[in-house]
C-alpha positions as CSV (number, residue, x, y, z in Angstrom):
1,M,101.4,98.5,62.0
2,P,100.0,99.2,58.7
3,G,102.3,100.5,56.1
4,P,105.1,102.9,56.6
5,T,104.0,104.2,59.8
6,M,105.2,106.9,62.2
7,F,105.6,104.4,65.0
8,V,106.7,104.9,68.6
9,P,106.1,102.6,71.6
10,P,103.4,103.6,74.1
11,R,105.7,104.7,76.8
12,R,107.1,107.5,74.4
13,V,104.0,108.8,73.0
14,R,103.7,111.8,75.4
15,R,107.3,112.7,74.5
16,G,106.7,112.9,70.8
17,A,106.9,110.4,67.9
18,A,109.9,108.8,66.6
19,L,109.6,108.5,62.7
20,T,109.3,104.8,61.6
21,L,108.2,103.6,58.3
22,V,107.0,100.0,58.7
23,F,104.1,97.8,57.7
24,A,103.1,97.3,61.2
25,S,100.6,94.3,60.7
26,V,103.4,92.6,58.7
27,L,106.2,93.4,61.0
28,A,104.6,92.3,64.3
29,A,102.9,89.2,62.7
30,G,105.9,88.3,60.5
31,A,108.3,88.7,63.3
32,T,106.5,86.2,65.5
33,A,106.6,83.7,62.9
34,G,110.1,84.5,62.0
35,S,109.3,86.3,58.8
36,W,109.3,89.9,57.8
37,G,108.5,89.0,54.2
38,M,105.3,89.4,52.0
39,D,104.0,87.4,49.3
40,R,106.7,87.5,46.7
41,Q,105.0,87.1,43.4
42,D,104.9,90.1,41.1
43,G,101.3,91.3,40.7
44,G,100.1,89.1,43.6
45,E,98.3,90.1,46.6
46,H,99.6,91.9,49.6
47,A,98.6,92.5,53.2
48,G,95.4,90.5,53.4
49,G,94.8,90.1,49.6
50,R,94.5,93.8,48.9
51,S,96.3,95.6,46.0
52,S,99.1,97.9,47.2
53,R,98.2,100.5,44.3
54,T,96.1,102.6,46.5
55,V,97.2,106.1,47.8
56,A,96.6,106.4,51.8
57,R,94.2,109.2,52.7
58,A,94.7,111.0,55.8
59,V,92.3,110.3,58.7
60,D,91.0,113.2,60.9
61,R,92.8,112.6,64.3
62,R,90.4,114.8,66.1
63,A,87.4,112.8,65.0
64,V,89.0,109.7,66.0
65,E,90.0,111.0,69.6
66,A,86.5,112.7,70.1
67,A,84.8,109.3,69.2
68,A,87.0,107.5,71.7
69,A,86.5,110.2,74.4
70,Q,82.8,110.3,74.0
71,A,82.5,106.6,74.1
72,A,84.5,106.3,77.3
73,R,82.3,108.9,79.0
74,K,79.5,106.7,78.1
75,G,81.1,103.7,79.8
76,K,81.6,102.1,76.2
77,S,84.8,101.0,74.5
78,G,86.7,104.1,73.3
79,S,89.1,102.0,71.2
80,E,86.2,100.2,69.4
81,A,84.6,103.6,68.6
82,A,87.9,104.9,67.3
83,A,88.3,101.8,65.1
84,E,84.9,102.4,63.7
85,V,86.0,106.0,62.6
86,V,89.2,104.6,61.3
87,S,87.1,102.1,59.2
88,R,84.7,104.4,57.8
89,S,87.7,106.8,56.6
90,G,88.8,104.2,54.0
91,D,92.4,104.6,55.0
92,R,93.7,101.0,54.8
93,W,96.9,102.0,56.7
94,S,95.4,103.6,59.7
95,A,94.4,101.4,62.7
96,V,93.8,101.0,66.4
97,Y,95.8,98.7,68.4
98,S,95.7,97.5,72.0
99,A,98.4,98.8,74.4
100,R,99.9,95.3,74.8
101,E,100.0,94.7,71.1
102,Y,101.5,98.1,70.5
103,E,104.1,97.4,73.2
104,G,104.8,94.2,71.0
105,F,105.7,96.3,68.1
106,Q,108.6,97.9,70.3
107,R,109.9,94.3,71.0
108,A,109.6,93.5,67.3
109,L,111.7,96.5,66.4
110,D,114.2,95.6,68.9
111,G,114.5,92.3,67.0
112,A,112.5,90.0,69.7
113,Y,109.2,88.2,69.1
114,V,107.1,85.3,70.3
115,G,106.6,82.6,67.9
116,V,107.8,79.3,66.4
117,G,110.6,80.3,64.1
118,L,108.9,80.0,60.8
119,S,108.9,82.3,57.7
120,A,106.0,81.7,55.4
121,R,105.3,82.3,51.7
122,R,102.5,81.8,49.0
123,G,102.8,78.5,47.4
124,P,101.1,76.9,44.4
125,G,97.3,76.9,44.3
126,G,97.0,79.6,47.0
127,G,98.6,77.3,49.7
128,T,101.1,78.5,52.4
129,E,104.6,76.9,52.3
130,I,107.4,77.2,54.9
131,D,110.1,79.7,53.5
132,G,112.5,79.3,56.3
133,V,113.1,77.7,59.7
134,Q,115.1,79.7,62.3
135,P,118.0,77.6,64.0
136,G,117.1,76.7,67.6
137,S,113.4,77.3,67.2
138,P,110.4,75.0,68.1
139,A,110.0,74.7,64.3
140,E,113.6,73.4,63.8
141,R,113.1,71.0,66.8
142,A,110.0,69.7,65.2
143,G,111.8,68.7,62.1
144,L,110.1,71.3,59.8
145,R,111.9,72.0,56.5
146,P,111.4,74.9,53.9
147,G,109.0,73.8,51.2
148,D,106.7,71.9,53.7
149,R,103.1,73.1,53.2
150,V,101.1,74.3,56.1
151,R,97.5,73.2,55.5
152,T,95.7,74.2,59.0
153,V,96.6,76.1,62.0
154,D,94.7,75.0,65.1
155,G,92.3,73.2,63.0
156,A,91.6,76.1,60.7
157,D,92.0,75.4,57.0
158,I,94.3,78.3,55.5
159,T,94.3,77.4,52.0
160,G,93.8,80.5,49.9
161,R,94.0,82.7,53.0
162,P,96.5,85.6,53.0
163,V,100.0,84.8,54.3
164,T,99.8,87.6,56.8
165,E,96.8,85.9,58.4
166,T,98.5,82.5,58.6
167,V,101.4,84.3,60.4
168,A,99.1,85.9,62.7
169,R,97.5,82.6,63.7
170,L,101.1,81.2,64.3
171,R,101.6,84.1,66.6
172,G,98.4,83.4,68.4
173,D,96.8,86.9,67.5
174,A,93.2,86.5,68.9
175,G,92.0,89.1,66.6
176,S,92.9,87.2,63.4
177,Q,90.2,86.3,61.1
178,A,88.9,82.8,60.7
179,P,88.3,81.6,57.1
180,G,85.0,83.0,55.8
181,G,85.0,85.7,58.5
182,D,84.7,89.3,58.0
183,A,88.4,90.2,57.2
184,G,87.3,93.9,56.4
185,K,85.8,94.5,59.8
186,S,87.7,97.0,61.8
187,S,88.7,96.3,65.4
188,V,91.1,96.7,67.9
189,R,94.0,94.3,67.5
190,A,94.4,91.7,70.2
191,A,97.8,90.9,71.8
192,A,99.9,87.8,70.6
193,A,100.1,84.6,72.6
194,A,102.6,84.2,75.5
195,P,105.6,82.1,75.4
196,G,104.8,78.4,76.0
197,T,101.4,78.4,74.4
198,P,100.6,75.7,71.9
199,V,99.8,75.9,68.2
200,R,98.7,72.8,66.2
201,L,99.9,72.7,62.7
202,G,98.5,70.3,60.0
203,L,101.5,69.7,57.5
204,Q,102.3,68.1,54.1
205,R,105.5,67.2,52.7
206,G,105.0,65.3,49.3
207,D,102.5,62.5,49.9
208,R,103.0,62.5,53.6
209,S,100.4,64.5,55.8
210,W,100.7,64.9,59.6
211,E,99.9,67.1,62.5
212,R,102.4,68.5,65.1
213,T,101.9,70.7,68.1
214,L,104.6,73.3,68.7
215,H,104.9,75.4,71.7
216,R,105.7,79.1,71.1
217,Q,108.8,80.7,72.5
218,R,110.6,84.1,72.7
219,L,113.0,84.3,69.9
220,T,115.4,87.0,68.4
221,T,115.9,87.6,64.7
222,E,119.1,88.9,62.8
223,S,118.0,91.6,60.6
224,V,121.2,91.5,58.5
225,T,123.2,88.7,57.2
226,V,126.5,89.0,55.2
227,D,128.4,86.6,53.1
228,R,130.9,86.7,50.2
229,L,130.2,85.6,46.6
230,R,133.2,83.9,45.2
231,D,131.9,81.8,42.5
232,D,131.5,84.8,40.0
233,E,133.7,86.7,37.7
234,A,134.0,89.6,40.1
235,P,134.1,89.0,43.9
236,A,131.2,90.7,45.9
237,T,129.9,91.0,49.4
238,R,126.2,90.2,49.7
239,I,124.4,92.0,52.3
240,K,120.8,90.8,53.0
241,V,118.6,93.0,55.1
242,V,115.3,91.7,56.2
243,S,114.1,94.6,58.4
244,F,115.1,97.9,59.8
245,T,115.1,97.1,63.5
246,K,117.3,98.7,66.0
247,G,121.1,98.6,65.1
248,T,120.5,97.6,61.4
249,G,122.0,100.6,60.0
250,E,125.2,100.2,62.0
251,R,125.4,96.4,61.0
252,V,125.1,97.5,57.4
253,R,128.0,100.1,57.8
254,Q,130.1,97.4,59.5
255,A,129.4,94.8,56.5
256,V,130.4,97.6,54.0
257,R,133.5,98.7,55.9
258,A,134.5,95.0,56.2
259,A,134.2,94.5,52.4
260,E,137.6,93.7,50.7
261,R,139.1,96.2,48.5
262,G,137.9,95.7,44.9
263,E,134.5,94.0,45.9
264,G,131.2,95.1,44.7
265,I,128.3,95.1,47.1
266,L,125.0,93.2,46.4
267,L,122.4,94.7,48.8
268,D,119.3,92.5,49.1
269,L,116.1,94.3,50.1
270,R,113.6,91.7,48.8
271,G,110.8,90.8,51.3
272,N,111.9,93.8,53.6
273,S,108.8,95.1,55.2
274,G,110.4,98.3,56.6
275,G,111.1,99.5,60.1
276,L,112.8,102.4,61.8
277,V,113.4,105.1,59.5
278,T,116.5,106.4,61.3
279,E,117.9,102.8,60.7
280,A,117.2,103.0,56.9
281,V,118.9,106.6,56.8
282,D,121.9,105.0,58.6
283,A,122.1,102.5,56.1
284,A,121.9,105.0,53.2
285,S,124.8,106.8,55.1
286,A,127.1,103.7,54.6
287,F,126.8,104.3,50.8
288,L,126.6,108.2,50.4
289,D,128.6,111.0,51.4
290,G,125.8,113.0,53.1
291,G,123.1,114.6,51.2
292,L,119.4,114.0,50.8
293,V,117.8,110.7,51.4
294,A,114.1,111.7,51.4
295,T,111.6,114.3,52.3
296,Y,108.2,113.8,54.1
297,D,105.3,116.0,55.3
298,V,103.5,115.8,58.5
299,H,100.1,117.7,58.1
300,G,101.6,119.6,55.4
301,E,104.9,120.6,57.0
302,Q,107.8,119.6,54.9
303,R,110.8,117.7,56.6
304,V,114.0,116.3,55.3
305,L,116.1,113.1,55.9
306,Q,119.8,113.4,55.4
307,A,122.6,111.0,55.3
308,E,125.7,111.4,57.3
309,P,128.8,112.4,55.3
310,G,131.9,109.8,54.9
311,G,130.1,106.7,53.4
312,H,131.7,104.4,50.8
313,T,130.8,105.9,47.5
314,R,133.4,103.8,45.2
315,P,132.3,100.3,45.3
316,A,129.9,99.2,42.7
317,L,126.4,98.7,44.3
318,V,123.5,96.8,43.0
319,V,120.2,96.7,45.0
320,L,117.8,93.8,44.7
321,V,114.2,94.6,45.3
322,D,110.6,93.0,44.7
323,S,107.0,93.4,45.5
324,G,107.8,92.7,49.2
325,T,110.2,95.7,49.5
326,M,108.2,98.1,51.5
327,S,108.2,101.4,53.5
328,A,111.6,102.1,54.9
329,A,113.2,99.6,52.5
330,E,111.7,101.6,49.6
331,L,112.9,104.8,51.1
332,L,116.6,103.4,51.0
333,A,116.1,101.9,47.6
334,G,114.7,105.1,46.2
335,A,117.4,107.3,47.6
336,L,120.1,105.1,46.3
337,Q,118.5,105.1,43.0
338,D,117.9,108.7,42.6
339,R,121.3,109.8,43.8
340,G,123.0,107.6,41.1
341,R,124.5,105.5,43.6
342,A,123.1,102.1,42.7
343,V,121.4,100.0,40.0
344,L,118.1,98.6,41.2
345,V,117.3,95.1,39.8
346,G,114.2,92.9,40.4
347,G,110.5,93.7,40.5
348,S,108.6,96.8,41.2
349,T,108.4,97.5,45.0
350,F,105.2,97.5,47.2
351,G,104.2,101.1,47.1
352,K,103.9,102.1,50.8
353,G,104.9,105.7,51.2
354,S,102.5,107.2,53.6
355,V,103.4,108.3,57.0
356,Q,101.5,107.4,60.3
357,M,101.7,108.9,63.9
358,P,100.5,107.4,67.0
359,S,97.8,108.8,69.3
360,R,97.2,107.5,72.7
361,L,93.4,107.0,73.5
362,P,91.8,107.0,76.9
363,D,91.6,103.3,77.4
364,G,95.4,103.0,76.7
365,S,95.0,101.7,73.2
366,V,97.0,103.6,70.4
367,A,95.6,105.0,67.0
368,E,98.2,105.1,64.2
369,L,96.9,107.5,61.8
370,T,98.1,108.8,58.3
371,V,99.5,112.2,58.5
372,G,101.3,112.6,55.2
373,H,103.7,110.9,52.6
374,Y,107.4,110.8,51.7
375,R,109.2,111.4,48.5
376,T,112.6,110.3,47.1
377,P,115.3,112.8,46.6
378,A,114.2,113.5,43.0
379,G,110.6,114.2,44.4
380,R,109.0,110.9,43.3
381,A,106.0,109.9,45.3
382,V,106.1,106.1,46.3
383,D,102.7,105.7,47.9
384,G,100.5,103.5,45.7
385,R,103.1,103.7,42.9
386,G,106.2,101.7,44.2
387,I,109.6,102.1,42.8
388,T,110.4,100.6,39.4
389,P,113.9,99.0,39.2
390,D,116.4,100.0,36.6
391,L,116.4,96.4,35.4
392,V,113.0,94.6,35.7
393,V,113.7,90.8,36.1
394,R,111.3,87.9,36.3
395,G,113.0,84.8,37.3
396,D,116.4,84.6,38.7
397,A,116.9,88.1,39.7
398,E,120.0,87.4,41.8
399,R,121.9,86.0,38.9
400,R,121.2,89.0,36.6
401,A,122.1,91.3,39.6
402,R,125.4,89.6,39.8
403,T,125.9,89.9,36.3
404,V,125.3,93.6,36.5
405,L,127.7,94.1,39.4
406,S,130.3,92.4,37.4
407,G,129.7,94.8,34.6
408,L,129.9,97.8,36.7
409,G,133.4,97.2,37.8
410,V,134.2,97.1,41.4
411,G,135.6,100.5,42.4
412,S,138.0,100.7,45.4
């Protein structure tokens, strides 16, 4: 699921596409490992080591479908032929996926995944470190901790490899590239491993090195966490949104409604790789009293996304963003910034503003192809540019955000 995408599960393809803005490869792979994040270093690499500052180009859907159909008539793989057309197009966000993997995206958007319960981040020297361990997961039972370094996965050295590749290996994606392999070669993505399958990790903690075999299991992830900040001059509710899976918008609404009178709100979208655009619009509706959230085009036809009226417009609002804020999360951040509803603090966002829609191929695989781009309420293009926060911070962005929130006053 590359980039902001028009995503719809296979069983719904024939009934029309539901709009989704999501970095598919990160969402599916990241969910499996328990992480929706990206490398979180400003100016670093994203998505397999490529720069985010490239505008997606539309792929000719008819050419992709024709290549697949012609190959199928000759008894060859239609999906491989389609993938070759996509590869030649130069569109980094379009891709071809097996039917089974595409169905896995639906489970990921439902907040379910198969994995070991780890989130990963880029560590010093190009290594991969554990960023978080999900309670009740195989990783927690194995005693793994944040800060532990993952050196190998099933015997393959992952030093210097993209975090997304490491996550795919943890998931058991048979299509993941081996170190030194042809990472740029287009292919049909393979399905993730089943629950119960083993994965052997080479780990390091300080001077200690060891190996541990974990067994994947089906897990669920919570897209929204809420806590109250009491150790500041002004009380605040912190809402952390890691992805826009089903129900996320309503959970954000509930958190805003539950905030005590006089509290400001800190909305943390760092490391959020996107998700269902309807959920992002729902989240925007928690803070806006109706009005424009974004515009987008599909094959040149302009469409609009509107917030529902009745949102809480008075509480002070600060939004934390970084280079891992992508797709639907950028749409939400851009709307709140353009509408003058929030102050954005942190680093520039990823810059994934293209829209993909699915097309079913003869062999049951699905091609997700770029069809257009979205813009913020002020007409700003996001793709290849990202969103620059009102206050660019390197270092402790959350501390600065809380200072800004205190200075804004709390509203009512």
